[in-house]
N, C-alpha and C positions, 0 to 999 in steps of 0.2 A: 413459480420460479422467482427468486428474490431479485430485486432491481438495485442497481448501483445508485447511490444518492449523489446528485450533482449540486454543487454549491452555487454555480453560476451558469448562465446561458453559454458563455464562451467555453466552459468546460464540457458542456454537452456537445457543442459544435465540434470541438476537437476530437471527442470520441466518435462522432459521426464521420469526421474526416478519416479517421483511422479505419473505421468499418468499411468505407468506400475507397480505400487507398488504391485498389487495383481496378477501380471502375473508370469509365471514360471521364476525362476532365470536365467535359461539358455537363455530364450527368451530376458530377460532384458539385459543380457550381450551382446548378439548379436546386439540388437537395439542401445545400447549406443555406441558400437564400430562403427557401420555403420554411425550413425549420426555424431559422432566426426570426422571420416575420411572424410565425405562429406563436412562438414562445414569448417574444417581446410584447405582442398584443395581449397575450394572456396575463403576463406580469403587470402590464400597464393597467389592466382592469382591476387588479387587486394590489395596487401600489402600496397600500397601507400595511400589507403583510410582508414578511421577509421573503426575499427572492427564492432562497433554497426551499422554503416551505411550499411556495406556490409551484415551483418546478416539480417537486415530488408529487404533487397532486396532478399537475398537467401531464407530466410524462407518463403517469399511470394510464391516461387515456390516449395520449399521442403515440406512445410506444418508446422503447429504448432505442439507442442508436443502431444496435444490431438489427432490431425488428424493422426500423425505418429503412435501413439500408437494403434489407431483403425485399421490402415492399417496393422500393424504387427500382431494384433490379428486375423484379417481376413485371412491374408496370412498363418499364422501358422495353423489355422484350415483347410485351403484348402490343404496345403502340408501334414499335418498329415493324413488327410483323403486319400490322393492319395498314400502315402507311406505305410499306414497301411495294413498289410496282411488281407485278408478276414477272419473275425472271424468265427470259426467253429460253426455250430449250435449244441449246446450241449443240450440234452434233460433235462427237468426239474426234472426228477426222480433222486433218489439217485444213482442208478446204472449208469445213464447217466453222472452224475457229476463225479463219480469215474473213469469210463473208458473213459470219454471224453478227458482225458489227451493224449490219443493216437492220436487224430486228431487235437491237438493244436500245431501250428507251433512253438510257443514260448517254448514248452517243449523241442524240439530237438535243438533249438537255445541255450537255457540255458545249455543243456547237452554238446553241442559243446564248449560253453564258459568254462565249467568246465575243459575240456581237454586243451583248449587253454591257460587257466590261468596258467598252469604249465610251458608253454614255455615263456609267457610274464612275469610271475613272476620271472623266472631266470634272464631274461634280465633287468627288472626293479630293482631288488635287486642288481644285479652286478653294474648297472649304478649308483644307488644311493649311495651305500657303497663306490665304487671306487672313484666316483667324490667327495664325502665328505672327504674321507681320503686324496686324492690328494690336495684338497683345503686347508686342515689344514697343510699338508706338505709344500705346496708352499707359505704359508702365509708370511714367512720371506723373500721371494724373490720378486723382483721387478714386476714380471708378476703374482704374486699370486692373487692380487685383480682382474685383468682382467679375469684370469682363473676361479675364483669363480663366477664372474658375468655371464660368458658364461655358466658355469655349471648350475646355477640357471635358466638362460634362457632356456636351454635345458630341464630342468625339467618341466617348464611350457609348452613347446612345446609338450612334451610327454603326458602331461595331456590332451591336445586336441586330440592326437591320440587315447589314451585310451578312451576318451569320444566318439569318433566315433565308436569304437568297441562296447562299451556298448550300444550305441543308436541302432546300427544295430542288435545286437544279443539279447539284453535284453529289448529293447523297451523303455528305460528311456531317456527322452529328455535331451540332453547334449549340451553345447555351441558349436557353429560352428565358433566363432570368439574369439580372445584373450580378456583379460580384458582391458578396456580402462583405461587410467590414465590421470590425469590433466597435462597440459603442460603450460610452461611459454612462454614468447615472443621470447627470444633468443634461439639459438641452445643449448648453454651450460645449460640454465635453463631447456629446454625440456629433455635433456639427464639426468640431475641430478634428476629431478622430477620423471622420469620414473624409474630410478634405486631405488630411495627412496621408491616409491610406490610399486615396486616389492618386496623389502625387508620387507616392513611393512605389506604387504598383508598376512594375515593368510593362505590363500589358497596356497601360495608358500610352506609353511612348512608342511601343511596338505597333499599336493601332495607328498612331499618327504617321509612323514610317510607312505602314501598309497603305494608308490613304494617299500619301505623296507618291508612292511607287506605282499606284494603280493607273496613272495616266500613261506612262510609257508601256506598261504591261498591256493595258487595254488597246493601245495603238498597235502593238505587235500582234495581239490576238485577232483584232479586227482585220488587219492587213493580211495576215496569214490565211485566215478563213476566206476572205473575199478572193484572194488570188488563187488559192487552192481550188475552191469551188468553180470559179469562173474558167480557169484553165481546163479543169476536168470536163465540164459540160461543153466547153468550146470544142475540145478535141472530139467528143462524141457526136456533136451536131455538125461539125464542119463538112464532112463528106456529103451528108444529105442536103445540107444547106446549099452547097455549091453545085451539086448535081441536079437537084430538082428546080432550083431557082436560077441556075445559070449565072451566078454572080462571080465576078472576078476576084482577084487577090486584093482589091482595094476595099473589100467589105470589112465591117467591124470585127468579124470573127476570124479574119485571116491572121495567123501568127506565123511569120516567115520561117523562123527556125524550127517550128513544129511541122509545118506542111511541106517543107522542102523535101522533094523526092516522093511525095504522096499525092501529087496533083492529078494523076490519072485514075479514073474510075475503072475497076473496083479496087485499085491499089490503095486508094485513100481510106477504104473501109477498115484498114488496120488501125486507124485512129480510134475507132469505136472501142475495141477491147483495151487499148492503151489508156484511153480516157476513163474507162470503167475501173481499171486497176488504180489509176491515179485518184479517183474519187474514193475508192476503198481505203487507200493509204491516208487520204485527208481525214476520213471519218475515224480511223484508228488513232491518228495523231490528236484529233479533237477529244476523243475519249480519254486518252492518256493525259492530255493537258488538264482536263477536268479533274482527274484523280490527283494529279500532282498539286494543282492549285488549291484543292480542298485541304490537302495535308499542310501546305505552307500557310494557308490562311488560318487554320486551326492552331498552328504553332505560334502565330503572331497575335491572334485575337482572343485566345483562351488562356487564362492563367492556370498553370498546373500548381495546385496547392501542395505545399511541402508536407 
């Protein structure tokens, strides 16, 4: 099969982007970065030869954009299948779908993320606000521009770290490589184009917005999870706690508006199924929050190449 001749690396990358136009944006970002890194390294080793000539030779071994795209799709499917946790067998009945949340690993991973978001939210918010404020304050100084560029670079690095957390806990495919950027021939051109591409990339600023928003989001997640779990377990434990230990209504587990009318044993046993249903609802909400947060994070942290 005859191969198309490409005069530049960017032309090859554009063809690869077309071949993966319907793929996951995170997969596309990884593929573009890997291809650019490999091709530029090969051309740098033979810098004395024309780029088109080197590309024709390298692509013969590396593969055409269509072949590379097919390989990435196959590898992605294999890796996803290997890393995916065994799906719990949920009965098709209504009760099975409702209570199947207890055997779904994603439920507990999402719940853990709601707690973790409180810690990461504090760090992200502090980093984003402090870095932005210091960048503005240092703008009049000679090292203001380098400091700002380093800060923006750290923001993009943090987006990759957050992406790994989201992919592991929430199951949403996130990039494993940084965004590729066009490069010129000289070192000055490469640095200048990378900086310009980084500043023009909407993902840079949406990542900064995401980091600033994670503090209130993390507080909401943490508070909702704590209250939901505490109230559910308190209702399930309250009848037994009060009956066997003969504690009054001044104990820490007494919730007046919940226990009102259920103070007599075994009347208070009704709190057990109510608490169990409340816990089931909390787990469903946690799983839903995990799915929605993964989608929103992907929209803000992953650039969809045109």
